[in-house]
Backbone atoms as SQL, in Angstrom:
CREATE TABLE atoms (id INTEGER PRIMARY KEY, chain TEXT, resi INTEGER, resn TEXT, atom TEXT, x REAL, y REAL, z REAL);
INSERT INTO atoms VALUES
  (1, 'A', 1, 'MET', 'N', -83.036, 179.847, 82.383),
  (2, 'A', 1, 'MET', 'CA', -84.126, 178.929, 82.144),
  (3, 'A', 1, 'MET', 'C', -83.738, 177.517, 82.570),
  (4, 'A', 2, 'THR', 'N', -82.502, 177.124, 82.296),
  (5, 'A', 2, 'THR', 'CA', -82.136, 175.740, 82.582),
  (6, 'A', 2, 'THR', 'C', -82.067, 175.459, 84.076),
  (7, 'A', 3, 'GLN', 'N', -81.909, 176.490, 84.890),
  (8, 'A', 3, 'GLN', 'CA', -81.838, 176.277, 86.329),
  (9, 'A', 3, 'GLN', 'C', -83.167, 175.803, 86.914),
  (10, 'A', 4, 'ILE', 'N', -84.288, 176.049, 86.242),
  (11, 'A', 4, 'ILE', 'CA', -85.587, 175.645, 86.778),
  (12, 'A', 4, 'ILE', 'C', -85.959, 174.205, 86.427),
  (13, 'A', 5, 'LEU', 'N', -85.120, 173.524, 85.723),
  (14, 'A', 5, 'LEU', 'CA', -85.450, 172.182, 85.248),
  (15, 'A', 5, 'LEU', 'C', -84.968, 171.073, 86.178),
  (16, 'A', 6, 'ASN', 'N', -84.752, 171.376, 87.448),
  (17, 'A', 6, 'ASN', 'CA', -84.143, 170.390, 88.332),
  (18, 'A', 6, 'ASN', 'C', -85.056, 169.229, 88.704),
  (19, 'A', 7, 'GLY', 'N', -86.323, 169.277, 88.398),
  (20, 'A', 7, 'GLY', 'CA', -87.223, 168.207, 88.763),
  (21, 'A', 7, 'GLY', 'C', -87.262, 167.056, 87.787),
  (22, 'A', 8, 'ASN', 'N', -86.565, 167.138, 86.671),
  (23, 'A', 8, 'ASN', 'CA', -86.719, 166.111, 85.650),
  (24, 'A', 8, 'ASN', 'C', -85.579, 165.101, 85.593),
  (25, 'A', 9, 'GLY', 'N', -84.582, 165.219, 86.469),
  (26, 'A', 9, 'GLY', 'CA', -83.498, 164.252, 86.506),
  (27, 'A', 9, 'GLY', 'C', -82.449, 164.435, 85.425),
  (28, 'A', 10, 'GLN', 'N', -82.606, 165.402, 84.566),
  (29, 'A', 10, 'GLN', 'CA', -81.677, 165.620, 83.466),
  (30, 'A', 10, 'GLN', 'C', -81.004, 166.990, 83.587),
  (31, 'A', 11, 'LEU', 'N', -80.906, 167.535, 84.784),
  (32, 'A', 11, 'LEU', 'CA', -80.450, 168.906, 84.977),
  (33, 'A', 11, 'LEU', 'C', -79.063, 169.157, 84.404),
  (34, 'A', 12, 'LYS', 'N', -78.116, 168.297, 84.716),
  (35, 'A', 12, 'LYS', 'CA', -76.741, 168.566, 84.267),
  (36, 'A', 12, 'LYS', 'C', -76.643, 168.627, 82.749),
  (37, 'A', 13, 'GLN', 'N', -77.238, 167.685, 82.076),
  (38, 'A', 13, 'GLN', 'CA', -77.173, 167.673, 80.614),
  (39, 'A', 13, 'GLN', 'C', -77.941, 168.853, 80.025),
  (40, 'A', 14, 'THR', 'N', -79.103, 169.132, 80.578),
  (41, 'A', 14, 'THR', 'CA', -79.907, 170.243, 80.079),
  (42, 'A', 14, 'THR', 'C', -79.212, 171.568, 80.355),
  (43, 'A', 15, 'GLU', 'N', -78.606, 171.689, 81.526),
  (44, 'A', 15, 'GLU', 'CA', -77.880, 172.913, 81.865),
  (45, 'A', 15, 'GLU', 'C', -76.665, 173.093, 80.954),
  (46, 'A', 16, 'ALA', 'N', -75.944, 172.014, 80.690),
  (47, 'A', 16, 'ALA', 'CA', -74.793, 172.089, 79.784),
  (48, 'A', 16, 'ALA', 'C', -75.239, 172.512, 78.386),
  (49, 'A', 17, 'LEU', 'N', -76.356, 171.989, 77.926),
  (50, 'A', 17, 'LEU', 'CA', -76.882, 172.364, 76.621),
  (51, 'A', 17, 'LEU', 'C', -77.276, 173.843, 76.614),
  (52, 'A', 18, 'GLY', 'N', -77.928, 174.300, 77.673),
  (53, 'A', 18, 'GLY', 'CA', -78.302, 175.707, 77.781),
  (54, 'A', 18, 'GLY', 'C', -77.092, 176.626, 77.801),
  (55, 'A', 19, 'ASN', 'N', -76.059, 176.217, 78.508),
  (56, 'A', 19, 'ASN', 'CA', -74.835, 177.022, 78.562),
  (57, 'A', 19, 'ASN', 'C', -74.149, 177.084, 77.205),
  (58, 'A', 20, 'CYS', 'N', -74.121, 175.983, 76.509),
  (59, 'A', 20, 'CYS', 'CA', -73.510, 175.968, 75.179),
  (60, 'A', 20, 'CYS', 'C', -74.330, 176.831, 74.223),
  (61, 'A', 21, 'TYR', 'N', -75.643, 176.749, 74.335),
  (62, 'A', 21, 'TYR', 'CA', -76.537, 177.573, 73.524),
  (63, 'A', 21, 'TYR', 'C', -76.235, 179.060, 73.725),
  (64, 'A', 22, 'LYS', 'N', -76.012, 179.447, 74.973),
  (65, 'A', 22, 'LYS', 'CA', -75.660, 180.837, 75.264),
  (66, 'A', 22, 'LYS', 'C', -74.370, 181.231, 74.561),
  (67, 'A', 23, 'GLN', 'N', -73.387, 180.343, 74.541),
  (68, 'A', 23, 'GLN', 'CA', -72.114, 180.643, 73.893),
  (69, 'A', 23, 'GLN', 'C', -72.263, 180.771, 72.377),
  (70, 'A', 24, 'LEU', 'N', -73.232, 180.068, 71.812),
  (71, 'A', 24, 'LEU', 'CA', -73.492, 180.182, 70.375),
  (72, 'A', 24, 'LEU', 'C', -74.190, 181.494, 70.020),
  (73, 'A', 25, 'ASN', 'N', -75.045, 181.984, 70.901),
  (74, 'A', 25, 'ASN', 'CA', -75.890, 183.118, 70.556),
  (75, 'A', 25, 'ASN', 'C', -75.483, 184.454, 71.146),
  (76, 'A', 26, 'ALA', 'N', -74.760, 184.466, 72.220),
  (77, 'A', 26, 'ALA', 'CA', -74.380, 185.738, 72.845),
  (78, 'A', 26, 'ALA', 'C', -73.372, 186.466, 71.959),
  (79, 'A', 27, 'SER', 'N', -73.604, 187.750, 71.763),
  (80, 'A', 27, 'SER', 'CA', -72.686, 188.510, 70.902),
  (81, 'A', 27, 'SER', 'C', -71.272, 188.536, 71.477),
  (82, 'A', 28, 'VAL', 'N', -71.144, 188.403, 72.778),
  (83, 'A', 28, 'VAL', 'CA', -69.815, 188.332, 73.390),
  (84, 'A', 28, 'VAL', 'C', -69.516, 186.926, 73.897),
  (85, 'A', 29, 'GLY', 'N', -70.257, 185.955, 73.387),
  (86, 'A', 29, 'GLY', 'CA', -69.970, 184.559, 73.700),
  (87, 'A', 29, 'GLY', 'C', -68.784, 184.080, 72.878),
  (88, 'A', 30, 'ARG', 'N', -68.409, 182.839, 73.095),
  (89, 'A', 30, 'ARG', 'CA', -67.243, 182.291, 72.390),
  (90, 'A', 30, 'ARG', 'C', -67.413, 182.328, 70.884),
  (91, 'A', 31, 'PHE', 'N', -68.577, 181.933, 70.388),
  (92, 'A', 31, 'PHE', 'CA', -68.796, 181.888, 68.942),
  (93, 'A', 31, 'PHE', 'C', -68.707, 183.288, 68.345),
  (94, 'A', 32, 'GLY', 'N', -69.410, 184.233, 68.950),
  (95, 'A', 32, 'GLY', 'CA', -69.404, 185.610, 68.451),
  (96, 'A', 32, 'GLY', 'C', -68.029, 186.238, 68.484),
  (97, 'A', 33, 'THR', 'N', -67.313, 186.011, 69.566),
  (98, 'A', 33, 'THR', 'CA', -65.970, 186.575, 69.695),
  (99, 'A', 33, 'THR', 'C', -65.017, 185.965, 68.678),
  (100, 'A', 34, 'ASP', 'N', -65.051, 184.648, 68.560),
  (101, 'A', 34, 'ASP', 'CA', -64.132, 183.987, 67.621),
  (102, 'A', 34, 'ASP', 'C', -64.441, 184.339, 66.170),
  (103, 'A', 35, 'THR', 'N', -65.706, 184.441, 65.824),
  (104, 'A', 35, 'THR', 'CA', -66.019, 184.806, 64.439),
  (105, 'A', 35, 'THR', 'C', -65.698, 186.275, 64.170),
  (106, 'A', 36, 'LEU', 'N', -65.793, 187.116, 65.176),
  (107, 'A', 36, 'LEU', 'CA', -65.384, 188.510, 65.016),
  (108, 'A', 36, 'LEU', 'C', -63.881, 188.613, 64.786),
  (109, 'A', 37, 'VAL', 'N', -63.114, 187.841, 65.523),
  (110, 'A', 37, 'VAL', 'CA', -61.657, 187.817, 65.336),
  (111, 'A', 37, 'VAL', 'C', -61.327, 187.357, 63.912),
  (112, 'A', 38, 'ALA', 'N', -61.988, 186.298, 63.461),
  (113, 'A', 38, 'ALA', 'CA', -61.731, 185.789, 62.110),
  (114, 'A', 38, 'ALA', 'C', -62.151, 186.800, 61.043),
  (115, 'A', 39, 'ALA', 'N', -63.297, 187.434, 61.236),
  (116, 'A', 39, 'ALA', 'CA', -63.772, 188.423, 60.260),
  (117, 'A', 39, 'ALA', 'C', -62.839, 189.628, 60.209),
  (118, 'A', 40, 'SER', 'N', -62.354, 190.054, 61.354),
  (119, 'A', 40, 'SER', 'CA', -61.416, 191.182, 61.394),
  (120, 'A', 40, 'SER', 'C', -60.119, 190.840, 60.680),
  (121, 'A', 41, 'ALA', 'N', -59.630, 189.641, 60.903),
  (122, 'A', 41, 'ALA', 'CA', -58.413, 189.196, 60.222),
  (123, 'A', 41, 'ALA', 'C', -58.653, 189.110, 58.718),
  (124, 'A', 42, 'ALA', 'N', -59.814, 188.655, 58.324),
  (125, 'A', 42, 'ALA', 'CA', -60.129, 188.557, 56.898),
  (126, 'A', 42, 'ALA', 'C', -60.137, 189.937, 56.253),
  (127, 'A', 43, 'LEU', 'N', -60.730, 190.911, 56.930),
  (128, 'A', 43, 'LEU', 'CA', -60.781, 192.274, 56.392),
  (129, 'A', 43, 'LEU', 'C', -59.393, 192.891, 56.276),
  (130, 'A', 44, 'ALA', 'N', -58.520, 192.536, 57.207),
  (131, 'A', 44, 'ALA', 'CA', -57.167, 193.105, 57.202),
  (132, 'A', 44, 'ALA', 'C', -56.238, 192.395, 56.215),
  (133, 'A', 45, 'SER', 'N', -56.658, 191.258, 55.726),
  (134, 'A', 45, 'SER', 'CA', -55.797, 190.494, 54.825),
  (135, 'A', 45, 'SER', 'C', -55.930, 190.981, 53.389),
  (136, 'A', 46, 'GLY', 'N', -55.029, 190.511, 52.585),
  (137, 'A', 46, 'GLY', 'CA', -55.133, 190.745, 51.149),
  (138, 'A', 46, 'GLY', 'C', -54.745, 192.138, 50.714),
  (139, 'A', 47, 'SER', 'N', -54.985, 192.360, 49.460),
  (140, 'A', 47, 'SER', 'CA', -54.645, 193.630, 48.837),
  (141, 'A', 47, 'SER', 'C', -55.635, 193.862, 47.695),
  (142, 'A', 48, 'ALA', 'N', -55.455, 194.962, 46.997),
  (143, 'A', 48, 'ALA', 'CA', -56.329, 195.259, 45.856),
  (144, 'A', 48, 'ALA', 'C', -56.204, 194.185, 44.780),
  (145, 'A', 49, 'ALA', 'N', -55.061, 193.531, 44.732),
  (146, 'A', 49, 'ALA', 'CA', -54.824, 192.525, 43.700),
  (147, 'A', 49, 'ALA', 'C', -55.211, 191.105, 44.132),
  (148, 'A', 50, 'ASP', 'N', -55.286, 190.869, 45.457),
  (149, 'A', 50, 'ASP', 'CA', -55.548, 189.497, 45.924),
  (150, 'A', 50, 'ASP', 'C', -56.367, 189.521, 47.203),
  (151, 'A', 51, 'ASP', 'N', -57.596, 189.123, 47.099),
  (152, 'A', 51, 'ASP', 'CA', -58.430, 189.018, 48.295),
  (153, 'A', 51, 'ASP', 'C', -58.881, 187.576, 48.539),
  (154, 'A', 52, 'SER', 'N', -58.046, 186.633, 48.149),
  (155, 'A', 52, 'SER', 'CA', -58.408, 185.218, 48.271),
  (156, 'A', 52, 'SER', 'C', -58.546, 184.782, 49.731),
  (157, 'A', 53, 'LYS', 'N', -57.701, 185.303, 50.621),
  (158, 'A', 53, 'LYS', 'CA', -57.817, 184.926, 52.032),
  (159, 'A', 53, 'LYS', 'C', -59.146, 185.438, 52.594),
  (160, 'A', 54, 'TYR', 'N', -59.490, 186.666, 52.264),
  (161, 'A', 54, 'TYR', 'CA', -60.772, 187.223, 52.708),
  (162, 'A', 54, 'TYR', 'C', -61.926, 186.362, 52.207),
  (163, 'A', 55, 'THR', 'N', -61.890, 186.008, 50.950),
  (164, 'A', 55, 'THR', 'CA', -62.961, 185.209, 50.351),
  (165, 'A', 55, 'THR', 'C', -63.072, 183.848, 51.032),
  (166, 'A', 56, 'ALA', 'N', -61.935, 183.224, 51.310),
  (167, 'A', 56, 'ALA', 'CA', -61.943, 181.909, 51.955),
  (168, 'A', 56, 'ALA', 'C', -62.500, 181.993, 53.377),
  (169, 'A', 57, 'ILE', 'N', -62.048, 182.981, 54.140),
  (170, 'A', 57, 'ILE', 'CA', -62.530, 183.128, 55.512),
  (171, 'A', 57, 'ILE', 'C', -64.007, 183.488, 55.521),
  (172, 'A', 58, 'ASP', 'N', -64.411, 184.356, 54.620),
  (173, 'A', 58, 'ASP', 'CA', -65.817, 184.752, 54.540),
  (174, 'A', 58, 'ASP', 'C', -66.708, 183.544, 54.239),
  (175, 'A', 59, 'ALA', 'N', -66.261, 182.677, 53.376),
  (176, 'A', 59, 'ALA', 'CA', -67.034, 181.469, 53.059),
  (177, 'A', 59, 'ALA', 'C', -67.151, 180.564, 54.284),
  (178, 'A', 60, 'GLN', 'N', -66.065, 180.421, 55.027),
  (179, 'A', 60, 'GLN', 'CA', -66.093, 179.605, 56.237),
  (180, 'A', 60, 'GLN', 'C', -67.018, 180.227, 57.291),
  (181, 'A', 61, 'LEU', 'N', -66.967, 181.542, 57.407),
  (182, 'A', 61, 'LEU', 'CA', -67.848, 182.226, 58.360),
  (183, 'A', 61, 'LEU', 'C', -69.315, 182.043, 57.989),
  (184, 'A', 62, 'SER', 'N', -69.616, 182.114, 56.709),
  (185, 'A', 62, 'SER', 'CA', -70.996, 181.902, 56.254),
  (186, 'A', 62, 'SER', 'C', -71.469, 180.493, 56.569),
  (187, 'A', 63, 'SER', 'N', -70.612, 179.524, 56.355),
  (188, 'A', 63, 'SER', 'CA', -70.952, 178.137, 56.644),
  (189, 'A', 63, 'SER', 'C', -71.186, 177.933, 58.143),
  (190, 'A', 64, 'LEU', 'N', -70.290, 178.490, 58.965),
  (191, 'A', 64, 'LEU', 'CA', -70.447, 178.384, 60.415),
  (192, 'A', 64, 'LEU', 'C', -71.737, 179.059, 60.879),
  (193, 'A', 65, 'SER', 'N', -72.021, 180.203, 60.321),
  (194, 'A', 65, 'SER', 'CA', -73.221, 180.948, 60.702),
  (195, 'A', 65, 'SER', 'C', -74.486, 180.163, 60.362),
  (196, 'A', 66, 'SER', 'N', -74.518, 179.580, 59.203),
  (197, 'A', 66, 'SER', 'CA', -75.676, 178.783, 58.796),
  (198, 'A', 66, 'SER', 'C', -75.853, 177.570, 59.705),
  (199, 'A', 67, 'ALA', 'N', -74.756, 176.884, 59.998),
  (200, 'A', 67, 'ALA', 'CA', -74.817, 175.719, 60.883),
  (201, 'A', 67, 'ALA', 'C', -75.252, 176.132, 62.287),
  (202, 'A', 68, 'ARG', 'N', -74.733, 177.270, 62.752),
  (203, 'A', 68, 'ARG', 'CA', -75.119, 177.780, 64.070),
  (204, 'A', 68, 'ARG', 'C', -76.610, 178.094, 64.110),
  (205, 'A', 69, 'ASP', 'N', -77.126, 178.752, 63.091),
  (206, 'A', 69, 'ASP', 'CA', -78.544, 179.112, 63.071),
  (207, 'A', 69, 'ASP', 'C', -79.429, 177.863, 63.145),
  (208, 'A', 70, 'THR', 'N', -79.087, 176.852, 62.393),
  (209, 'A', 70, 'THR', 'CA', -79.863, 175.610, 62.382),
  (210, 'A', 70, 'THR', 'C', -79.831, 174.930, 63.739),
  (211, 'A', 71, 'LEU', 'N', -78.628, 174.785, 64.294),
  (212, 'A', 71, 'LEU', 'CA', -78.481, 174.106, 65.577),
  (213, 'A', 71, 'LEU', 'C', -79.105, 174.923, 66.705),
  (214, 'A', 72, 'ALA', 'N', -78.903, 176.220, 66.706),
  (215, 'A', 72, 'ALA', 'CA', -79.464, 177.063, 67.768),
  (216, 'A', 72, 'ALA', 'C', -80.981, 176.973, 67.784),
  (217, 'A', 73, 'THR', 'N', -81.595, 176.904, 66.629),
  (218, 'A', 73, 'THR', 'CA', -83.051, 176.765, 66.562),
  (219, 'A', 73, 'THR', 'C', -83.490, 175.430, 67.166),
  (220, 'A', 74, 'GLN', 'N', -82.767, 174.362, 66.863),
  (221, 'A', 74, 'GLN', 'CA', -83.102, 173.047, 67.419),
  (222, 'A', 74, 'GLN', 'C', -82.971, 173.060, 68.939),
  (223, 'A', 75, 'ILE', 'N', -81.879, 173.644, 69.433),
  (224, 'A', 75, 'ILE', 'CA', -81.646, 173.684, 70.876),
  (225, 'A', 75, 'ILE', 'C', -82.722, 174.537, 71.557),
  (226, 'A', 76, 'LYS', 'N', -82.996, 175.707, 70.981),
  (227, 'A', 76, 'LYS', 'CA', -84.012, 176.599, 71.553),
  (228, 'A', 76, 'LYS', 'C', -85.353, 175.880, 71.645),
  (229, 'A', 77, 'ASN', 'N', -85.733, 175.174, 70.603),
  (230, 'A', 77, 'ASN', 'CA', -87.009, 174.454, 70.606),
  (231, 'A', 77, 'ASN', 'C', -87.023, 173.339, 71.644),
  (232, 'A', 78, 'ALA', 'N', -85.906, 172.633, 71.783),
  (233, 'A', 78, 'ALA', 'CA', -85.829, 171.550, 72.775),
  (234, 'A', 78, 'ALA', 'C', -85.923, 172.104, 74.192),
  (235, 'A', 79, 'LEU', 'N', -85.204, 173.182, 74.465),
  (236, 'A', 79, 'LEU', 'CA', -85.249, 173.781, 75.802),
  (237, 'A', 79, 'LEU', 'C', -86.632, 174.352, 76.097),
  (238, 'A', 80, 'ASP', 'N', -87.246, 174.963, 75.114),
  (239, 'A', 80, 'ASP', 'CA', -88.589, 175.508, 75.289),
  (240, 'A', 80, 'ASP', 'C', -89.586, 174.394, 75.595),
  (241, 'A', 81, 'GLN', 'N', -89.467, 173.296, 74.893),
  (242, 'A', 81, 'GLN', 'CA', -90.377, 172.161, 75.094),
  (243, 'A', 81, 'GLN', 'C', -90.300, 171.668, 76.531),
  (244, 'A', 82, 'VAL', 'N', -89.095, 171.580, 77.065),
  (245, 'A', 82, 'VAL', 'CA', -88.922, 171.076, 78.421),
  (246, 'A', 82, 'VAL', 'C', -89.338, 172.127, 79.453),
  (247, 'A', 83, 'ALA', 'N', -88.917, 173.363, 79.249),
  (248, 'A', 83, 'ALA', 'CA', -89.150, 174.398, 80.254),
  (249, 'A', 83, 'ALA', 'C', -90.591, 174.879, 80.309),
  (250, 'A', 84, 'PHE', 'N', -91.233, 174.978, 79.150),
  (251, 'A', 84, 'PHE', 'CA', -92.532, 175.634, 79.118),
  (252, 'A', 84, 'PHE', 'C', -93.688, 174.775, 78.608),
  (253, 'A', 85, 'GLN', 'N', -93.378, 173.637, 78.004),
  (254, 'A', 85, 'GLN', 'CA', -94.441, 172.810, 77.426),
  (255, 'A', 85, 'GLN', 'C', -94.646, 171.496, 78.186),
  (256, 'A', 86, 'GLY', 'N', -93.894, 171.305, 79.256),
  (257, 'A', 86, 'GLY', 'CA', -94.049, 170.097, 80.058),
  (258, 'A', 86, 'GLY', 'C', -93.405, 168.862, 79.466),
  (259, 'A', 87, 'GLY', 'N', -92.571, 169.044, 78.457),
  (260, 'A', 87, 'GLY', 'CA', -91.908, 167.898, 77.848),
  (261, 'A', 87, 'GLY', 'C', -90.758, 167.389, 78.697),
  (262, 'A', 88, 'LYS', 'N', -90.340, 166.201, 78.407),
  (263, 'A', 88, 'LYS', 'CA', -89.178, 165.615, 79.087),
  (264, 'A', 88, 'LYS', 'C', -87.978, 165.724, 78.160),
  (265, 'A', 89, 'PRO', 'N', -86.808, 165.933, 78.735),
  (266, 'A', 89, 'PRO', 'CA', -85.605, 166.017, 77.890),
  (267, 'A', 89, 'PRO', 'C', -85.375, 164.715, 77.134),
  (268, 'A', 90, 'ASP', 'N', -84.986, 164.840, 75.896),
  (269, 'A', 90, 'ASP', 'CA', -84.612, 163.690, 75.080),
  (270, 'A', 90, 'ASP', 'C', -83.099, 163.544, 75.215),
  (271, 'A', 91, 'THR', 'N', -82.680, 162.582, 76.010),
  (272, 'A', 91, 'THR', 'CA', -81.268, 162.431, 76.332),
  (273, 'A', 91, 'THR', 'C', -80.411, 162.280, 75.088),
  (274, 'A', 92, 'GLY', 'N', -80.860, 161.492, 74.144),
  (275, 'A', 92, 'GLY', 'CA', -80.100, 161.284, 72.911),
  (276, 'A', 92, 'GLY', 'C', -79.995, 162.551, 72.085),
  (277, 'A', 93, 'ALA', 'N', -81.107, 163.257, 71.923),
  (278, 'A', 93, 'ALA', 'CA', -81.097, 164.508, 71.156),
  (279, 'A', 93, 'ALA', 'C', -80.262, 165.563, 71.861),
  (280, 'A', 94, 'ASN', 'N', -80.389, 165.643, 73.182),
  (281, 'A', 94, 'ASN', 'CA', -79.590, 166.617, 73.935),
  (282, 'A', 94, 'ASN', 'C', -78.104, 166.347, 73.779),
  (283, 'A', 95, 'ALA', 'N', -77.722, 165.083, 73.860),
  (284, 'A', 95, 'ALA', 'CA', -76.311, 164.733, 73.723),
  (285, 'A', 95, 'ALA', 'C', -75.799, 165.079, 72.327),
  (286, 'A', 96, 'SER', 'N', -76.603, 164.794, 71.321),
  (287, 'A', 96, 'SER', 'CA', -76.224, 165.107, 69.943),
  (288, 'A', 96, 'SER', 'C', -76.111, 166.616, 69.737),
  (289, 'A', 97, 'GLN', 'N', -77.077, 167.363, 70.265),
  (290, 'A', 97, 'GLN', 'CA', -77.050, 168.820, 70.128),
  (291, 'A', 97, 'GLN', 'C', -75.879, 169.422, 70.892),
  (292, 'A', 98, 'LEU', 'N', -75.588, 168.893, 72.060),
  (293, 'A', 98, 'LEU', 'CA', -74.450, 169.393, 72.835),
  (294, 'A', 98, 'LEU', 'C', -73.137, 169.113, 72.100),
  (295, 'A', 99, 'ALA', 'N', -73.018, 167.942, 71.520),
  (296, 'A', 99, 'ALA', 'CA', -71.818, 167.614, 70.747),
  (297, 'A', 99, 'ALA', 'C', -71.692, 168.536, 69.542),
  (298, 'A', 100, 'GLY', 'N', -72.795, 168.780, 68.853),
  (299, 'A', 100, 'GLY', 'CA', -72.783, 169.691, 67.709),
  (300, 'A', 100, 'GLY', 'C', -72.434, 171.105, 68.117),
  (301, 'A', 101, 'CYS', 'N', -72.966, 171.545, 69.234),
  (302, 'A', 101, 'CYS', 'CA', -72.690, 172.885, 69.746),
  (303, 'A', 101, 'CYS', 'C', -71.200, 173.030, 70.065),
  (304, 'A', 102, 'ASN', 'N', -70.656, 172.056, 70.783),
  (305, 'A', 102, 'ASN', 'CA', -69.225, 172.104, 71.119),
  (306, 'A', 102, 'ASN', 'C', -68.358, 172.043, 69.868),
  (307, 'A', 103, 'ALA', 'N', -68.787, 171.285, 68.870),
  (308, 'A', 103, 'ALA', 'CA', -68.035, 171.201, 67.616),
  (309, 'A', 103, 'ALA', 'C', -68.028, 172.553, 66.894),
  (310, 'A', 104, 'LEU', 'N', -69.166, 173.236, 66.869),
  (311, 'A', 104, 'LEU', 'CA', -69.217, 174.562, 66.233),
  (312, 'A', 104, 'LEU', 'C', -68.346, 175.565, 66.969),
  (313, 'A', 105, 'LEU', 'N', -68.363, 175.510, 68.296),
  (314, 'A', 105, 'LEU', 'CA', -67.499, 176.405, 69.068),
  (315, 'A', 105, 'LEU', 'C', -66.029, 176.124, 68.770),
  (316, 'A', 106, 'ALA', 'N', -65.681, 174.853, 68.650),
  (317, 'A', 106, 'ALA', 'CA', -64.294, 174.483, 68.334),
  (318, 'A', 106, 'ALA', 'C', -63.906, 174.940, 66.924),
  (319, 'A', 107, 'GLN', 'N', -64.808, 174.815, 65.961),
  (320, 'A', 107, 'GLN', 'CA', -64.532, 175.246, 64.587),
  (321, 'A', 107, 'GLN', 'C', -64.328, 176.757, 64.526),
  (322, 'A', 108, 'ALA', 'N', -65.168, 177.501, 65.241),
  (323, 'A', 108, 'ALA', 'CA', -65.019, 178.960, 65.269),
  (324, 'A', 108, 'ALA', 'C', -63.699, 179.353, 65.914),
  (325, 'A', 109, 'SER', 'N', -63.334, 178.660, 66.971),
  (326, 'A', 109, 'SER', 'CA', -62.074, 178.918, 67.666),
  (327, 'A', 109, 'SER', 'C', -60.880, 178.629, 66.745),
  (328, 'A', 110, 'ALA', 'N', -60.954, 177.523, 66.043),
  (329, 'A', 110, 'ALA', 'CA', -59.871, 177.150, 65.118),
  (330, 'A', 110, 'ALA', 'C', -59.753, 178.167, 63.986),
  (331, 'A', 111, 'LEU', 'N', -60.882, 178.644, 63.483),
  (332, 'A', 111, 'LEU', 'CA', -60.852, 179.640, 62.409),
  (333, 'A', 111, 'LEU', 'C', -60.225, 180.946, 62.914),
  (334, 'A', 112, 'ALA', 'N', -60.582, 181.350, 64.112),
  (335, 'A', 112, 'ALA', 'CA', -59.999, 182.571, 64.692),
  (336, 'A', 112, 'ALA', 'C', -58.499, 182.415, 64.879),
  (337, 'A', 113, 'ALA', 'N', -58.067, 181.244, 65.348),
  (338, 'A', 113, 'ALA', 'CA', -56.650, 181.010, 65.595),
  (339, 'A', 113, 'ALA', 'C', -55.839, 180.960, 64.304),
  (340, 'A', 114, 'SER', 'N', -56.463, 180.511, 63.214),
  (341, 'A', 114, 'SER', 'CA', -55.737, 180.358, 61.957),
  (342, 'A', 114, 'SER', 'C', -55.781, 181.612, 61.076),
  (343, 'A', 115, 'SER', 'N', -56.573, 182.568, 61.467),
  (344, 'A', 115, 'SER', 'CA', -56.744, 183.772, 60.647),
  (345, 'A', 115, 'SER', 'C', -55.650, 184.792, 60.877);
């Protein structure tokens, strides 16, 4: 979708936002892969007497998932507005959403690495 937006002068930023959005939502994207690694590590951790690591990782995964859902909806709506509703990209909102998207990807990566 982002490839068709070349007439509005904001292609690079819009394309970067679209690419980051894909990484948040694709089951084999960075976010999905990193959270799967963390969830697998959480399941393998602990024992019958202590599942505190699992509980901690699960809470972090829930928080990341909620933040991802909120941000992905905002990005999807912004891209839809530009691609299909004739809207112009909001440079400030796009930059903020792209920063948030990259931050979520980094948090998921850090959680996977620490699990």
